[in-house]
N, C-alpha and C positions, 0 to 999 in steps of 0.2 A: 234135440231133437222136439218137434212140438207140431202143434199143429200151425199154421202161418196163415194168414189171410191177404186175397188178392182184391178185394172189391173196397176194405177198411183203406188200402193205400190208394186205390184210383180215385175213391172220394174226394184226396186231396190235390189233384193232378192240377186241380184250377189253381192252386196257390201260387206255381209260376207265370210271372208276369212276362211280357215279352221282349223287356231290355232289362231289366235285374229282378232280383229276386227281392223276397219279404225280407230275407234278413240283409239286403243290400249288397251280392252276391252279384258275381257279372255273368250272364248269360252265356254258357258256351253249347256250341250245335256239334254233333256227333254222340258217338257213344261213351257211357261213363266209362271212361277208362282209372280208374280206383275199385270201384266197383267191381270191374273184370280182372284186375291185378289181383285184388285181395281172392278173389274165386281161385283163382291159378296157382297162387300159395299153397293154399288149403287142397288142393287136387294135386298140386307138387308132394306135400308133403305126407297125402297117402298112398301114393303112387309108394314112394320112396319106404313106408310102412311095409308095402307088400311084399319088399323087396329082404328088407330088414327087420322087420317086427318089431319085436319086444324092443330089441338093443335101440332104435332110433326112439322110440316111444318113454323109452327109459331117459331118453336122455334130454330130455324139454318138455318131459311132463311135470307139472305142478302139485304138488302136497307138501302142506304144512312146515314140515318138517324139515323139507330143502330150501323154501324161499330164502330163508336169511343165508347160508352160504355160498346160495348160486341165485339172485335174484332175479334172473332175466325168466327162468322161469315161469315168472306172472304175467308174462305176455305168451311165450312161445304155446306155451298150453293151448293156446285160441286156436294155433295153426292146426292142432292135432284130431283126428278124429279114429273112432271104433277101427280096426282095419278088417275085422270080422263084420261090417255092417255097414253096408251099403246107405240103409235109411239115416242113418246117421249123420255123415256127411251130406246124403243127400236132399234133408230137411232142412238143413242148418245152409246150404249155398242154394238152396231155390228160393231161399226166403231173404238171401244176401243180395239175389237179383231180383226181385219182385223189390224190396225196399230201395237198393242201389239203387236202380233207375227214376225212382221218385224222390232219394233227400240226393244224393250228390250232385245233380242240376240245381237244387233249389238251395242246398246250403254251401254247395263249391268245393272247390277240389277238397282244400284245408279244411274246413271246419268239419266234411267228412270221415276223411280219414284220421285229425284228430278223434272225433267221436267217438270211430270204431273200436281207434287202438287205447282208447279212455274206457269204454265200456266191456271191452276185454281186459283189462287191469284190471277194471273196478269189480269185476267177475270173482277173481283171484283173491285177490284183497277180500272178497265179503265170507267166499272159505277160509281164510285165516281165523279173521276174528269171530269166526263162529262157530270154530276147531277147536280142542280141548286138549293141551299134551298130555293127559292121561285118557286120554278118548282113541280110539282109532280112528277119528278121523286126522285125525292130528298125521298120519303115516298111508291115507286111503289116496292115491292121485288123482288128479281131475282132469278132463281134457277136453275140447271142442268147441264152437264156437258161438254155442249158443248166447255165452254173455255179454258177446260181442250184439249179435242180433238183438239178443231184448234191451241194449242200450238204444239200437235204431229204434226199434216198437214204441221206446219211451217217446223217441223225439215224435215218431209221426201222432202218436198219442197228442202232443205239447202243439206243435202244427192242426189239427184238427180242430182244438178244445181253442186255440188263440185265432182263427178264424171261422169259430164258431158253425162247422162246420157237423156233421152228425157222428158221436165219435164211437156210436154202439157196439155198431162191426167188429172194432179192434178192442173193446171194453172186451165183447164174447170171446174174443182168441184167445185174451190176457187170461183170463177166466180158465177155461179150456188148460192153456198151458200150465196153468199155474197147480190148477187136479192132476195132471200128469206125473209126476214124481211122486205124489203121495202114490197113485196107482200103478205106476213103472218101479221097477227098484233100480238103483244104477243112477238117478240121472242126479244133474248136483242142483237142488231148486238155490241153496245157496247161490252160486252164481250167475244163474239166471235174474235175483233180487239184486245183487250187484252191480250188474248190469244193465237191468232197468232203471234203479235209479242214477245213474251214472247219467242216462239218455235224458231222465226226467231234468235232473240240476241245467244240462247244456242246452237241451232244444230247450228251455226257461230261457236260458241267458241268447241265445241265438234268437229266437222270437220275441222278445220281450226288449231289445237295444233298441235305446232311440237312435232314427234318424242323423246320420253323421256322423253317428257313434260306434254302429253296428261293426267294423273291426274290430275297433281297441274293447268292445266288449267282449266281444268274442274272440279273442286275444288273450285279454286278462281271464275270462272264462275257465279255458283250456289250461293256463298258464297257473291257476288257484286248483282246477279241480286236478293236475297232477303232482301239483305240491301237496294237496291230500291224499291222494293214493300211493304219496311215497310213504311222509310222513306215518300214516296210520302202521305201516306193517312194522314198524321201527319201533313205534310205542308198544304195538302187540308185542314183538319178539323181546321188550327191554323188560316189560313186565312178564311176560311168564318165562 
């Protein structure tokens, strides 16, 4: 949950070319289907939460002490939101809708999907890496799409900088969002940081890939990022 900027996304709309995108993807007409699908999955999970409450959340939420034996929680937690807060899911889905309408056509469906899911995963991994087995953080459950959304913000920032657009608006939004976890208890800033770093890494790989090698570079970046996000938890659990 946090403050999200519409203008900073509109600022980059000129990045999409008539026939191909700046990352070499094929321009598609029509609605951003992946974005709508992700929003639909989040809303569906929210509706199930209203019926089953904590039972459903406890089955899919992420906490560091659960990640080693039930690793799917690293990702499934990103589709859950507080069942008692419309603002939690409302802010995240609005941000996903705004960012997705720009990034999905620009990146293409597979790059966008990979970025969203890996940023979500990166948020949980960062929660694990910054938690301690001796602290309350080890057994505290975290959930929400904020890590994935911050990953999309990271990509937008790279796009704006790469195309030499004004990035001040998005920097202000990020600064506000960075301050919110300090002022509002119960928000996982660790997940925000993890998702944002993944977004920066993938955004750089997507945008800086040389022409003719954009697809291969994108696939390699996705594979490498995924591998890092698998290895880091294995090392963390082995050491801990």
